[in-house]
N, CA, C and O atoms as a GROMACS GRO file, in nm:
protein
  584
    1MET      N    1  -3.038  -1.048  -5.600
    1MET     CA    2  -2.940  -0.943  -5.623
    1MET      C    3  -2.915  -0.870  -5.492
    1MET      O    4  -3.000  -0.794  -5.445
    2VAL      N    5  -2.799  -0.894  -5.434
    2VAL     CA    6  -2.764  -0.834  -5.306
    2VAL      C    7  -2.671  -0.716  -5.328
    2VAL      O    8  -2.677  -0.619  -5.253
    3GLY      N    9  -2.586  -0.723  -5.426
    3GLY     CA   10  -2.488  -0.618  -5.450
    3GLY      C   11  -2.352  -0.663  -5.401
    3GLY      O   12  -2.326  -0.783  -5.385
    4VAL      N   13  -2.265  -0.568  -5.377
    4VAL     CA   14  -2.129  -0.597  -5.333
    4VAL      C   15  -2.132  -0.632  -5.184
    4VAL      O   16  -2.177  -0.553  -5.101
    5VAL      N   17  -2.085  -0.752  -5.153
    5VAL     CA   18  -2.087  -0.802  -5.016
    5VAL      C   19  -1.950  -0.861  -4.986
    5VAL      O   20  -1.891  -0.924  -5.074
    6PRO      N   21  -1.896  -0.842  -4.866
    6PRO     CA   22  -1.769  -0.906  -4.830
    6PRO      C   23  -1.782  -1.059  -4.834
    6PRO      O   24  -1.891  -1.113  -4.818
    7ILE      N   25  -1.672  -1.126  -4.856
    7ILE     CA   26  -1.671  -1.272  -4.871
    7ILE      C   27  -1.727  -1.340  -4.747
    7ILE      O   28  -1.806  -1.434  -4.758
    8GLN      N   29  -1.687  -1.295  -4.629
    8GLN     CA   30  -1.733  -1.359  -4.506
    8GLN      C   31  -1.886  -1.348  -4.493
    8GLN      O   32  -1.953  -1.442  -4.449
    9GLU      N   33  -1.940  -1.231  -4.531
    9GLU     CA   34  -2.085  -1.211  -4.524
    9GLU      C   35  -2.157  -1.305  -4.620
    9GLU      O   36  -2.259  -1.365  -4.585
   10ALA      N   37  -2.103  -1.319  -4.742
   10ALA     CA   38  -2.163  -1.408  -4.842
   10ALA      C   39  -2.157  -1.552  -4.795
   10ALA      O   40  -2.254  -1.627  -4.812
   11GLN      N   41  -2.045  -1.593  -4.737
   11GLN     CA   42  -2.033  -1.731  -4.687
   11GLN      C   43  -2.130  -1.756  -4.572
   11GLN      O   44  -2.188  -1.864  -4.562
   12ARG      N   45  -2.148  -1.657  -4.486
   12ARG     CA   46  -2.241  -1.672  -4.374
   12ARG      C   47  -2.384  -1.688  -4.425
   12ARG      O   48  -2.459  -1.771  -4.374
   13ARG      N   49  -2.422  -1.606  -4.525
   13ARG     CA   50  -2.558  -1.615  -4.581
   13ARG      C   51  -2.581  -1.751  -4.646
   13ARG      O   52  -2.688  -1.810  -4.633
   14ALA      N   53  -2.479  -1.801  -4.716
   14ALA     CA   54  -2.492  -1.933  -4.779
   14ALA      C   55  -2.506  -2.041  -4.673
   14ALA      O   56  -2.585  -2.134  -4.689
   15TYR      N   57  -2.429  -2.030  -4.566
   15TYR     CA   58  -2.435  -2.129  -4.457
   15TYR      C   59  -2.572  -2.126  -4.388
   15TYR      O   60  -2.627  -2.231  -4.356
   16ASP      N   61  -2.626  -2.006  -4.367
   16ASP     CA   62  -2.757  -1.993  -4.304
   16ASP      C   63  -2.867  -2.053  -4.391
   16ASP      O   64  -2.962  -2.111  -4.340
   17ALA      N   65  -2.853  -2.040  -4.524
   17ALA     CA   66  -2.954  -2.093  -4.616
   17ALA      C   67  -2.930  -2.241  -4.646
   17ALA      O   68  -3.006  -2.302  -4.720
   18GLU      N   69  -2.824  -2.298  -4.589
   18GLU     CA   70  -2.784  -2.437  -4.614
   18GLU      C   71  -2.762  -2.464  -4.763
   18GLU      O   72  -2.800  -2.569  -4.816
   19LEU      N   73  -2.699  -2.367  -4.827
   19LEU     CA   74  -2.664  -2.378  -4.970
   19LEU      C   75  -2.515  -2.350  -4.985
   19LEU      O   76  -2.444  -2.331  -4.887
   20ASP      N   77  -2.469  -2.350  -5.111
   20ASP     CA   78  -2.327  -2.329  -5.140
   20ASP      C   79  -2.307  -2.192  -5.203
   20ASP      O   80  -2.395  -2.141  -5.272
   21LEU      N   81  -2.191  -2.133  -5.179
   21LEU     CA   82  -2.151  -2.008  -5.245
   21LEU      C   83  -2.070  -2.048  -5.368
   21LEU      O   84  -1.960  -2.101  -5.356
   22VAL      N   85  -2.126  -2.022  -5.487
   22VAL     CA   86  -2.066  -2.067  -5.613
   22VAL      C   87  -2.011  -1.948  -5.690
   22VAL      O   88  -2.082  -1.850  -5.713
   23LEU      N   89  -1.884  -1.958  -5.730
   23LEU     CA   90  -1.820  -1.854  -5.809
   23LEU      C   91  -1.863  -1.872  -5.954
   23LEU      O   92  -1.829  -1.971  -6.018
   24ILE      N   93  -1.938  -1.776  -6.006
   24ILE     CA   94  -1.990  -1.784  -6.143
   24ILE      C   95  -1.892  -1.723  -6.243
   24ILE      O   96  -1.859  -1.784  -6.344
   25SER      N   97  -1.844  -1.601  -6.213
   25SER     CA   98  -1.751  -1.533  -6.303
   25SER      C   99  -1.627  -1.493  -6.223
   25SER      O  100  -1.635  -1.404  -6.138
   26PRO      N  101  -1.513  -1.557  -6.250
   26PRO     CA  102  -1.394  -1.532  -6.168
   26PRO      C  103  -1.308  -1.414  -6.214
   26PRO      O  104  -1.186  -1.417  -6.198
   27SER      N  105  -1.370  -1.309  -6.271
   27SER     CA  106  -1.288  -1.195  -6.314
   27SER      C  107  -1.227  -1.127  -6.192
   27SER      O  108  -1.295  -1.110  -6.091
   28PRO      N  109  -1.099  -1.087  -6.199
   28PRO     CA  110  -1.030  -1.034  -6.081
   28PRO      C  111  -1.088  -0.902  -6.030
   28PRO      O  112  -1.088  -0.878  -5.909
   29ASP      N  113  -1.137  -0.816  -6.119
   29ASP     CA  114  -1.186  -0.687  -6.074
   29ASP      C  115  -1.329  -0.692  -6.020
   29ASP      O  116  -1.367  -0.612  -5.934
   30ASN      N  117  -1.411  -0.789  -6.070
   30ASN     CA  118  -1.549  -0.797  -6.025
   30ASN      C  119  -1.596  -0.943  -6.025
   30ASN      O  120  -1.668  -0.984  -6.116
   31PRO      N  121  -1.556  -1.023  -5.925
   31PRO     CA  122  -1.602  -1.162  -5.922
   31PRO      C  123  -1.751  -1.170  -5.889
   31PRO      O  124  -1.802  -1.094  -5.806
   32VAL      N  125  -1.820  -1.262  -5.955
   32VAL     CA  126  -1.964  -1.278  -5.934
   32VAL      C  127  -1.988  -1.414  -5.871
   32VAL      O  128  -1.942  -1.516  -5.922
   33CYS      N  129  -2.062  -1.415  -5.759
   33CYS     CA  130  -2.095  -1.539  -5.688
   33CYS      C  131  -2.245  -1.549  -5.672
   33CYS      O  132  -2.316  -1.448  -5.670
   34LYS      N  133  -2.294  -1.673  -5.660
   34LYS     CA  134  -2.435  -1.698  -5.634
   34LYS      C  135  -2.446  -1.796  -5.520
   34LYS      O  136  -2.360  -1.882  -5.500
   35ILE      N  137  -2.553  -1.782  -5.445
   35ILE     CA  138  -2.584  -1.878  -5.340
   35ILE      C  139  -2.683  -1.978  -5.399
   35ILE      O  140  -2.796  -1.943  -5.432
   36MET      N  141  -2.639  -2.104  -5.413
   36MET     CA  142  -2.723  -2.207  -5.477
   36MET      C  143  -2.674  -2.344  -5.435
   36MET      O  144  -2.573  -2.359  -5.367
   37ASP      N  145  -2.749  -2.445  -5.477
   37ASP     CA  146  -2.710  -2.584  -5.454
   37ASP      C  147  -2.610  -2.621  -5.564
   37ASP      O  148  -2.646  -2.627  -5.681
   38TYR      N  149  -2.485  -2.646  -5.527
   38TYR     CA  150  -2.378  -2.671  -5.624
   38TYR      C  151  -2.403  -2.800  -5.703
   38TYR      O  152  -2.377  -2.804  -5.823
   39GLY      N  153  -2.451  -2.903  -5.637
   39GLY     CA  154  -2.479  -3.029  -5.708
   39GLY      C  155  -2.582  -3.011  -5.817
   39GLY      O  156  -2.566  -3.062  -5.928
   40LYS      N  157  -2.689  -2.937  -5.786
   40LYS     CA  158  -2.793  -2.910  -5.885
   40LYS      C  159  -2.737  -2.826  -6.000
   40LYS      O  160  -2.770  -2.848  -6.116
   41PHE      N  161  -2.652  -2.728  -5.966
   41PHE     CA  162  -2.590  -2.641  -6.066
   41PHE      C  163  -2.506  -2.724  -6.164
   41PHE      O  164  -2.514  -2.705  -6.286
   42MET      N  165  -2.423  -2.815  -6.110
   42MET     CA  166  -2.338  -2.899  -6.196
   42MET      C  167  -2.424  -2.991  -6.282
   42MET      O  168  -2.393  -3.014  -6.399
   43PHE      N  169  -2.532  -3.044  -6.225
   43PHE     CA  170  -2.622  -3.130  -6.302
   43PHE      C  171  -2.682  -3.054  -6.419
   43PHE      O  172  -2.689  -3.107  -6.530
   44GLU      N  173  -2.725  -2.931  -6.396
   44GLU     CA  174  -2.783  -2.850  -6.503
   44GLU      C  175  -2.679  -2.820  -6.611
   44GLU      O  176  -2.711  -2.822  -6.730
   45GLN      N  177  -2.555  -2.791  -6.570
   45GLN     CA  178  -2.449  -2.764  -6.668
   45GLN      C  179  -2.424  -2.886  -6.756
   45GLN      O  180  -2.410  -2.873  -6.878
   46GLU      N  181  -2.417  -3.005  -6.695
   46GLU     CA  182  -2.396  -3.128  -6.771
   46GLU      C  183  -2.512  -3.153  -6.865
   46GLU      O  184  -2.493  -3.199  -6.978
   47LYS      N  185  -2.633  -3.124  -6.819
   47LYS     CA  186  -2.753  -3.143  -6.901
   47LYS      C  187  -2.747  -3.054  -7.025
   47LYS      O  188  -2.781  -3.097  -7.135
   48LYS      N  189  -2.704  -2.928  -7.007
   48LYS     CA  190  -2.690  -2.836  -7.120
   48LYS      C  191  -2.586  -2.887  -7.219
   48LYS      O  192  -2.607  -2.880  -7.340
   49LYS      N  193  -2.473  -2.938  -7.167
   49LYS     CA  194  -2.368  -2.991  -7.256
   49LYS      C  195  -2.418  -3.110  -7.336
   49LYS      O  196  -2.391  -3.121  -7.455
   50ARG      N  197  -2.493  -3.200  -7.269
   50ARG     CA  198  -2.547  -3.316  -7.339
   50ARG      C  199  -2.644  -3.274  -7.449
   50ARG      O  200  -2.641  -3.330  -7.559
   51GLU      N  201  -2.729  -3.176  -7.420
   51GLU     CA  202  -2.824  -3.127  -7.520
   51GLU      C  203  -2.750  -3.067  -7.639
   51GLU      O  204  -2.787  -3.090  -7.754
   52ALA      N  205  -2.645  -2.989  -7.610
   52ALA     CA  206  -2.568  -2.926  -7.718
   52ALA      C  207  -2.500  -3.032  -7.804
   52ALA      O  208  -2.496  -3.020  -7.926
   53ARG      N  209  -2.448  -3.137  -7.739
   53ARG     CA  210  -2.382  -3.245  -7.814
   53ARG      C  211  -2.484  -3.320  -7.899
   53ARG      O  212  -2.454  -3.361  -8.011
   54LYS      N  213  -2.604  -3.337  -7.847
   54LYS     CA  214  -2.706  -3.411  -7.920
   54LYS      C  215  -2.752  -3.334  -8.043
   54LYS      O  216  -2.783  -3.393  -8.146
   55ASN      N  217  -2.757  -3.201  -8.031
   55ASN     CA  218  -2.809  -3.119  -8.140
   55ASN      C  219  -2.706  -3.084  -8.245
   55ASN      O  220  -2.743  -3.036  -8.353
   56GLN      N  221  -2.577  -3.105  -8.218
   56GLN     CA  222  -2.477  -3.068  -8.318
   56GLN      C  223  -2.472  -3.172  -8.429
   56GLN      O  224  -2.492  -3.291  -8.406
   57LYS      N  225  -2.444  -3.124  -8.550
   57LYS     CA  226  -2.436  -3.213  -8.665
   57LYS      C  227  -2.290  -3.250  -8.689
   57LYS      O  228  -2.203  -3.163  -8.692
   58ILE      N  229  -2.265  -3.377  -8.706
   58ILE     CA  230  -2.129  -3.423  -8.732
   58ILE      C  231  -2.105  -3.412  -8.882
   58ILE      O  232  -2.177  -3.470  -8.963
   59VAL      N  233  -2.002  -3.336  -8.919
   59VAL     CA  234  -1.968  -3.316  -9.059
   59VAL      C  235  -1.853  -3.409  -9.095
   59VAL      O  236  -1.745  -3.401  -9.037
   60ASN      N  237  -1.878  -3.495  -9.191
   60ASN     CA  238  -1.773  -3.586  -9.238
   60ASN      C  239  -1.703  -3.525  -9.358
   60ASN      O  240  -1.759  -3.439  -9.427
   61VAL      N  241  -1.581  -3.568  -9.381
   61VAL     CA  242  -1.507  -3.525  -9.499
   61VAL      C  243  -1.500  -3.644  -9.594
   61VAL      O  244  -1.439  -3.746  -9.562
   62LYS      N  245  -1.562  -3.629  -9.711
   62LYS     CA  246  -1.558  -3.733  -9.814
   62LYS      C  247  -1.453  -3.693  -9.917
   62LYS      O  248  -1.430  -3.574  -9.941
   63GLU      N  249  -1.389  -3.792  -9.976
   63GLU     CA  250  -1.280  -3.763 -10.068
   63GLU      C  251  -1.316  -3.807 -10.209
   63GLU      O  252  -1.370  -3.916 -10.230
   64VAL      N  253  -1.285  -3.721 -10.305
   64VAL     CA  254  -1.300  -3.751 -10.447
   64VAL      C  255  -1.164  -3.738 -10.511
   64VAL      O  256  -1.101  -3.632 -10.503
   65GLN      N  257  -1.116  -3.846 -10.573
   65GLN     CA  258  -0.982  -3.843 -10.633
   65GLN      C  259  -0.993  -3.832 -10.785
   65GLN      O  260  -1.071  -3.902 -10.849
   66LEU      N  261  -0.913  -3.742 -10.839
   66LEU     CA  262  -0.906  -3.721 -10.984
   66LEU      C  263  -0.763  -3.743 -11.029
   66LEU      O  264  -0.670  -3.749 -10.949
   67LYS      N  265  -0.748  -3.754 -11.159
   67LYS     CA  266  -0.616  -3.753 -11.220
   67LYS      C  267  -0.615  -3.641 -11.322
   67LYS      O  268  -0.720  -3.592 -11.364
   68LEU      N  269  -0.500  -3.602 -11.361
   68LEU     CA  270  -0.488  -3.495 -11.459
   68LEU      C  271  -0.552  -3.535 -11.591
   68LEU      O  272  -0.601  -3.451 -11.666
   69THR      N  273  -0.552  -3.665 -11.620
   69THR     CA  274  -0.602  -3.716 -11.748
   69THR      C  275  -0.740  -3.778 -11.736
   69THR      O  276  -0.777  -3.860 -11.820
   70THR      N  277  -0.820  -3.740 -11.635
   70THR     CA  278  -0.954  -3.795 -11.618
   70THR      C  279  -1.041  -3.752 -11.735
   70THR      O  280  -1.049  -3.634 -11.768
   71GLU      N  281  -1.105  -3.850 -11.798
   71GLU     CA  282  -1.190  -3.822 -11.914
   71GLU      C  283  -1.320  -3.755 -11.871
   71GLU      O  284  -1.353  -3.751 -11.752
   72GLU      N  285  -1.393  -3.702 -11.968
   72GLU     CA  286  -1.512  -3.621 -11.939
   72GLU      C  287  -1.620  -3.700 -11.865
   72GLU      O  288  -1.676  -3.650 -11.767
   73HIS      N  289  -1.649  -3.821 -11.908
   73HIS     CA  290  -1.754  -3.900 -11.844
   73HIS      C  291  -1.715  -3.934 -11.700
   73HIS      O  292  -1.796  -3.924 -11.608
   74ASP      N  293  -1.591  -3.975 -11.681
   74ASP     CA  294  -1.543  -4.007 -11.546
   74ASP      C  295  -1.546  -3.882 -11.457
   74ASP      O  296  -1.578  -3.890 -11.339
   75PHE      N  297  -1.512  -3.769 -11.517
   75PHE     CA  298  -1.517  -3.642 -11.445
   75PHE      C  299  -1.660  -3.614 -11.400
   75PHE      O  300  -1.682  -3.570 -11.286
   76ASP      N  301  -1.757  -3.638 -11.488
   76ASP     CA  302  -1.898  -3.616 -11.454
   76ASP      C  303  -1.943  -3.709 -11.341
   76ASP      O  304  -2.021  -3.669 -11.256
   77VAL      N  305  -1.894  -3.833 -11.341
   77VAL     CA  306  -1.927  -3.927 -11.234
   77VAL      C  307  -1.872  -3.875 -11.101
   77VAL      O  308  -1.941  -3.880 -10.999
   78LYS      N  309  -1.749  -3.825 -11.102
   78LYS     CA  310  -1.688  -3.771 -10.981
   78LYS      C  311  -1.766  -3.648 -10.932
   78LYS      O  312  -1.786  -3.631 -10.811
   79VAL      N  313  -1.809  -3.564 -11.026
   79VAL     CA  314  -1.889  -3.446 -10.989
   79VAL      C  315  -2.021  -3.489 -10.928
   79VAL      O  316  -2.067  -3.430 -10.830
   80ARG      N  317  -2.084  -3.592 -10.985
   80ARG     CA  318  -2.211  -3.641 -10.933
   80ARG      C  319  -2.194  -3.695 -10.791
   80ARG      O  320  -2.279  -3.672 -10.705
   81ASN      N  321  -2.085  -3.766 -10.767
   81ASN     CA  322  -2.058  -3.816 -10.632
   81ASN      C  323  -2.039  -3.699 -10.534
   81ASN      O  324  -2.093  -3.700 -10.423
   82ALA      N  325  -1.962  -3.599 -10.576
   82ALA     CA  326  -1.937  -3.483 -10.490
   82ALA      C  327  -2.068  -3.410 -10.460
   82ALA      O  328  -2.089  -3.364 -10.348
   83ARG      N  329  -2.155  -3.399 -10.560
   83ARG     CA  330  -2.285  -3.334 -10.540
   83ARG      C  331  -2.367  -3.411 -10.438
   83ARG      O  332  -2.434  -3.351 -10.353
   84ARG      N  333  -2.363  -3.544 -10.446
   84ARG     CA  334  -2.437  -3.626 -10.349
   84ARG      C  335  -2.383  -3.605 -10.208
   84ARG      O  336  -2.461  -3.594 -10.113
   85PHE      N  337  -2.251  -3.599 -10.194
   85PHE     CA  338  -2.191  -3.576 -10.062
   85PHE      C  339  -2.231  -3.440 -10.007
   85PHE      O  340  -2.264  -3.428  -9.889
   86LEU      N  341  -2.228  -3.336 -10.093
   86LEU     CA  342  -2.263  -3.202 -10.048
   86LEU      C  343  -2.410  -3.193 -10.009
   86LEU      O  344  -2.445  -3.124  -9.913
   87GLU      N  345  -2.496  -3.262 -10.082
   87GLU     CA  346  -2.639  -3.263 -10.048
   87GLU      C  347  -2.661  -3.327  -9.912
   87GLU      O  348  -2.753  -3.289  -9.839
   88ALA      N  349  -2.578  -3.424  -9.877
   88ALA     CA  350  -2.589  -3.491  -9.747
   88ALA      C  351  -2.530  -3.405  -9.636
   88ALA      O  352  -2.540  -3.442  -9.519
   89GLY      N  353  -2.468  -3.292  -9.670
   89GLY     CA  354  -2.414  -3.202  -9.569
   89GLY      C  355  -2.269  -3.229  -9.534
   89GLY      O  356  -2.218  -3.175  -9.436
   90ASP      N  357  -2.200  -3.313  -9.612
   90ASP     CA  358  -2.061  -3.345  -9.584
   90ASP      C  359  -1.968  -3.251  -9.661
   90ASP      O  360  -2.005  -3.197  -9.765
   91ARG      N  361  -1.847  -3.233  -9.608
   91ARG     CA  362  -1.744  -3.160  -9.680
   91ARG      C  363  -1.680  -3.256  -9.781
   91ARG      O  364  -1.680  -3.377  -9.761
   92VAL      N  365  -1.626  -3.200  -9.888
   92VAL     CA  366  -1.564  -3.282  -9.991
   92VAL      C  367  -1.419  -3.238 -10.009
   92VAL      O  368  -1.389  -3.119 -10.023
   93LYS      N  369  -1.330  -3.338 -10.008
   93LYS     CA  370  -1.189  -3.314 -10.032
   93LYS      C  371  -1.160  -3.365 -10.173
   93LYS      O  372  -1.174  -3.484 -10.200
   94VAL      N  373  -1.121  -3.275 -10.261
   94VAL     CA  374  -1.091  -3.311 -10.399
   94VAL      C  375  -0.939  -3.322 -10.411
   94VAL      O  376  -0.866  -3.227 -10.379
   95VAL      N  377  -0.892  -3.438 -10.458
   95VAL     CA  378  -0.749  -3.464 -10.466
   95VAL      C  379  -0.712  -3.499 -10.610
   95VAL      O  380  -0.778  -3.583 -10.672
   96ILE      N  381  -0.609  -3.436 -10.660
   96ILE     CA  382  -0.552  -3.476 -10.790
   96ILE      C  383  -0.414  -3.533 -10.760
   96ILE      O  384  -0.332  -3.469 -10.696
   97ARG      N  385  -0.391  -3.655 -10.808
   97ARG     CA  386  -0.259  -3.719 -10.791
   97ARG      C  387  -0.179  -3.697 -10.918
   97ARG      O  388  -0.224  -3.728 -11.028
   98PHE      N  389  -0.059  -3.645 -10.901
   98PHE     CA  390   0.031  -3.628 -11.014
   98PHE      C  391   0.126  -3.745 -11.016
   98PHE      O  392   0.186  -3.780 -10.914
   99ARG      N  393   0.141  -3.807 -11.134
   99ARG     CA  394   0.228  -3.924 -11.147
   99ARG      C  395   0.336  -3.893 -11.249
   99ARG      O  396   0.310  -3.842 -11.357
  100GLY      N  397   0.456  -3.926 -11.212
  100GLY     CA  398   0.569  -3.914 -11.305
  100GLY      C  399   0.589  -3.774 -11.358
  100GLY      O  400   0.609  -3.680 -11.282
  101ARG      N  401   0.584  -3.762 -11.490
  101ARG     CA  402   0.613  -3.634 -11.556
  101ARG      C  403   0.500  -3.534 -11.542
  101ARG      O  404   0.515  -3.417 -11.580
  102GLU      N  405   0.386  -3.577 -11.489
  102GLU     CA  406   0.274  -3.484 -11.470
  102GLU      C  407   0.310  -3.372 -11.373
  102GLU      O  408   0.245  -3.267 -11.374
  103MET      N  409   0.412  -3.393 -11.290
  103MET     CA  410   0.453  -3.291 -11.193
  103MET      C  411   0.494  -3.161 -11.263
  103MET      O  412   0.489  -3.054 -11.202
  104ALA      N  413   0.533  -3.169 -11.388
  104ALA     CA  414   0.573  -3.049 -11.462
  104ALA      C  415   0.451  -2.968 -11.507
  104ALA      O  416   0.466  -2.855 -11.553
  105HIS      N  417   0.330  -3.026 -11.493
  105HIS     CA  418   0.209  -2.960 -11.545
  105HIS      C  419   0.108  -2.933 -11.434
  105HIS      O  420  -0.011  -2.959 -11.450
  106THR      N  421   0.157  -2.881 -11.321
  106THR     CA  422   0.064  -2.854 -11.210
  106THR      C  423  -0.036  -2.744 -11.246
  106THR      O  424  -0.143  -2.737 -11.187
  107ASP      N  425  -0.001  -2.657 -11.343
  107ASP     CA  426  -0.094  -2.552 -11.384
  107ASP      C  427  -0.221  -2.612 -11.444
  107ASP      O  428  -0.329  -2.554 -11.429
  108GLN      N  429  -0.210  -2.726 -11.512
  108GLN     CA  430  -0.328  -2.795 -11.564
  108GLN      C  431  -0.414  -2.849 -11.449
  108GLN      O  432  -0.536  -2.857 -11.461
  109GLY      N  433  -0.349  -2.885 -11.340
  109GLY     CA  434  -0.422  -2.931 -11.222
  109GLY      C  435  -0.512  -2.822 -11.166
  109GLY      O  436  -0.625  -2.849 -11.125
  110TYR      N  437  -0.462  -2.698 -11.164
  110TYR     CA  438  -0.543  -2.586 -11.116
  110TYR      C  439  -0.665  -2.567 -11.206
  110TYR      O  440  -0.774  -2.535 -11.158
  111ASP      N  441  -0.648  -2.586 -11.338
  111ASP     CA  442  -0.760  -2.574 -11.431
  111ASP      C  443  -0.865  -2.681 -11.403
  111ASP      O  444  -0.985  -2.652 -11.404
  112VAL      N  445  -0.822  -2.805 -11.380
  112VAL     CA  446  -0.915  -2.914 -11.350
  112VAL      C  447  -0.992  -2.884 -11.221
  112VAL      O  448  -1.112  -2.906 -11.213
  113MET      N  449  -0.920  -2.835 -11.120
  113MET     CA  450  -0.985  -2.801 -10.993
  113MET      C  451  -1.088  -2.688 -11.012
  113MET      O  452  -1.196  -2.691 -10.954
  114GLU      N  453  -1.053  -2.590 -11.094
  114GLU     CA  454  -1.144  -2.479 -11.120
  114GLU      C  455  -1.270  -2.530 -11.190
  114GLU      O  456  -1.381  -2.488 -11.157
  115ASP      N  457  -1.253  -2.620 -11.288
  115ASP     CA  458  -1.369  -2.678 -11.357
  115ASP      C  459  -1.457  -2.756 -11.259
  115ASP      O  460  -1.580  -2.749 -11.266
  116PHE      N  461  -1.394  -2.828 -11.169
  116PHE     CA  462  -1.468  -2.907 -11.070
  116PHE      C  463  -1.548  -2.814 -10.979
  116PHE      O  464  -1.665  -2.841 -10.950
  117ALA      N  465  -1.486  -2.705 -10.935
  117ALA     CA  466  -1.554  -2.609 -10.846
  117ALA      C  467  -1.672  -2.544 -10.918
  117ALA      O  468  -1.777  -2.522 -10.857
  118GLU      N  469  -1.658  -2.514 -11.046
  118GLU     CA  470  -1.768  -2.454 -11.122
  118GLU      C  471  -1.882  -2.553 -11.139
  118GLU      O  472  -1.998  -2.514 -11.138
  119ALA      N  473  -1.849  -2.682 -11.154
  119ALA     CA  474  -1.952  -2.784 -11.176
  119ALA      C  475  -2.042  -2.803 -11.054
  119ALA      O  476  -2.156  -2.845 -11.068
  120ILE      N  477  -1.992  -2.774 -10.934
  120ILE     CA  478  -2.073  -2.792 -10.814
  120ILE      C  479  -2.105  -2.658 -10.746
  120ILE      O  480  -2.143  -2.656 -10.630
  121ALA      N  481  -2.089  -2.548 -10.817
  121ALA     CA  482  -2.106  -2.415 -10.759
  121ALA      C  483  -2.245  -2.392 -10.701
  121ALA      O  484  -2.260  -2.315 -10.607
  122ASP      N  485  -2.348  -2.459 -10.755
  122ASP     CA  486  -2.484  -2.439 -10.703
  122ASP      C  487  -2.507  -2.508 -10.570
  122ASP      O  488  -2.598  -2.470 -10.497
  123LEU      N  489  -2.426  -2.610 -10.536
  123LEU     CA  490  -2.443  -2.684 -10.410
  123LEU      C  491  -2.336  -2.656 -10.307
  123LEU      O  492  -2.361  -2.669 -10.187
  124GLY      N  493  -2.217  -2.618 -10.351
  124GLY     CA  494  -2.108  -2.600 -10.255
  124GLY      C  495  -2.017  -2.486 -10.294
  124GLY      O  496  -2.019  -2.437 -10.406
  125LYS      N  497  -1.937  -2.445 -10.196
  125LYS     CA  498  -1.840  -2.339 -10.222
  125LYS      C  499  -1.702  -2.390 -10.186
  125LYS      O  500  -1.686  -2.485 -10.109
  126VAL      N  501  -1.601  -2.325 -10.242
  126VAL     CA  502  -1.463  -2.364 -10.215
  126VAL      C  503  -1.429  -2.318 -10.074
  126VAL      O  504  -1.429  -2.199 -10.043
  127ASP      N  505  -1.400  -2.415  -9.990
  127ASP     CA  506  -1.365  -2.387  -9.850
  127ASP      C  507  -1.217  -2.352  -9.839
  127ASP      O  508  -1.180  -2.256  -9.772
  128ARG      N  509  -1.135  -2.430  -9.906
  128ARG     CA  510  -0.991  -2.403  -9.913
  128ARG      C  511  -0.950  -2.421 -10.058
  128ARG      O  512  -0.966  -2.530 -10.113
  129PRO      N  513  -0.898  -2.318 -10.122
  129PRO     CA  514  -0.865  -2.329 -10.264
  129PRO      C  515  -0.758  -2.434 -10.291
  129PRO      O  516  -0.688  -2.480 -10.201
  130ALA      N  517  -0.747  -2.472 -10.419
  130ALA     CA  518  -0.652  -2.575 -10.460
  130ALA      C  519  -0.511  -2.535 -10.423
  130ALA      O  520  -0.468  -2.421 -10.444
  131ARG      N  521  -0.438  -2.633 -10.367
  131ARG     CA  522  -0.301  -2.608 -10.325
  131ARG      C  523  -0.220  -2.735 -10.347
  131ARG      O  524  -0.263  -2.844 -10.310
  132ALA      N  525  -0.104  -2.720 -10.408
  132ALA     CA  526  -0.018  -2.834 -10.435
  132ALA      C  527   0.057  -2.871 -10.308
  132ALA      O  528   0.120  -2.786 -10.245
  133GLU      N  529   0.050  -3.000 -10.272
  133GLU     CA  530   0.122  -3.051 -10.155
  133GLU      C  531   0.193  -3.178 -10.198
  133GLU      O  532   0.134  -3.286 -10.202
  134GLY      N  533   0.319  -3.165 -10.229
  134GLY     CA  534   0.395  -3.281 -10.276
  134GLY      C  535   0.346  -3.325 -10.413
  134GLY      O  536   0.341  -3.245 -10.506
  135ARG      N  537   0.310  -3.453 -10.425
  135ARG     CA  538   0.260  -3.505 -10.552
  135ARG      C  539   0.108  -3.493 -10.565
  135ARG      O  540   0.050  -3.541 -10.662
  136ASN      N  541   0.044  -3.429 -10.468
  136ASN     CA  542  -0.101  -3.412 -10.470
  136ASN      C  543  -0.138  -3.266 -10.477
  136ASN      O  544  -0.062  -3.178 -10.437
  137MET      N  545  -0.258  -3.242 -10.529
  137MET     CA  546  -0.317  -3.110 -10.524
  137MET      C  547  -0.450  -3.127 -10.452
  137MET      O  548  -0.530  -3.213 -10.490
  138ILE      N  549  -0.475  -3.047 -10.349
  138ILE     CA  550  -0.590  -3.067 -10.263
  138ILE      C  551  -0.675  -2.941 -10.258
  138ILE      O  552  -0.624  -2.829 -10.249
  139MET      N  553  -0.808  -2.962 -10.264
  139MET     CA  554  -0.904  -2.852 -10.251
  139MET      C  555  -1.019  -2.904 -10.164
  139MET      O  556  -1.060  -3.019 -10.178
  140PHE      N  557  -1.071  -2.819 -10.076
  140PHE     CA  558  -1.184  -2.856  -9.992
  140PHE      C  559  -1.307  -2.779 -10.035
  140PHE      O  560  -1.299  -2.659 -10.063
  141LEU      N  561  -1.420  -2.846 -10.039
  141LEU     CA  562  -1.548  -2.785 -10.071
  141LEU      C  563  -1.642  -2.807  -9.954
  141LEU      O  564  -1.640  -2.912  -9.890
  142SER      N  565  -1.725  -2.708  -9.924
  142SER     CA  566  -1.822  -2.726  -9.817
  142SER      C  567  -1.961  -2.691  -9.871
  142SER      O  568  -1.974  -2.610  -9.963
  143PRO      N  569  -2.064  -2.752  -9.815
  143PRO     CA  570  -2.200  -2.728  -9.864
  143PRO      C  571  -2.245  -2.586  -9.833
  143PRO      O  572  -2.204  -2.526  -9.734
  144LEU      N  573  -2.330  -2.533  -9.920
  144LEU     CA  574  -2.388  -2.401  -9.895
  144LEU      C  575  -2.489  -2.414  -9.782
  144LEU      O  576  -2.551  -2.519  -9.766
  145LYS      N  577  -2.506  -2.307  -9.705
  145LYS     CA  578  -2.602  -2.308  -9.596
  145LYS      C  579  -2.744  -2.303  -9.653
  145LYS      O  580  -2.770  -2.237  -9.753
  146GLU      N  581  -2.835  -2.375  -9.588
  146GLU     CA  582  -2.975  -2.372  -9.633
  146GLU      C  583  -3.039  -2.241  -9.594
  146GLU      O  584  -3.157  -2.219  -9.623
   0.00000   0.00000   0.00000
C-alpha cells in the first residue's frame, strides 16, 4: 500500500522491480493499480474461472407433456416423472397441447396446471406460472433448495 502516486512514479517503481503495473480497477475517479507479474496474475484469474466452472451445476430442463383429457392414472405417471426430474435437480417444463375445439376451454388447462403444481408442491415450486402461448400452455417448475 503506497497510496496515491503519479503514473510515471508507479511505472518507474514497476520497472525497478522488474514487474508490471497492472490496472485492477479502472474507475475514472480512483483507478487502482498493482505492481505484479502480469502473466502470473492472468494465470491465477484463469485458474479461478476454471474452478468456478467445475463447481457449477448444470441445470437441464425436462419436459412433461399433458393433454386436457389426460386420465387420472396417466396424470399420476406424469407427476411421478416430474418428481423424479425435480429430485435430480432439473427444471421441469409442463406443456398442455390444445387440439381442435379444446382451444375454447383454456380455463380448464389452468385447472390442470394448478393440480399438477399442487401434486409436486413438496419437491418443487412454480418458477413461471401457466401461460397460454398459441396452442400450448406452458408452466415451469424448479426444485426447492436443499
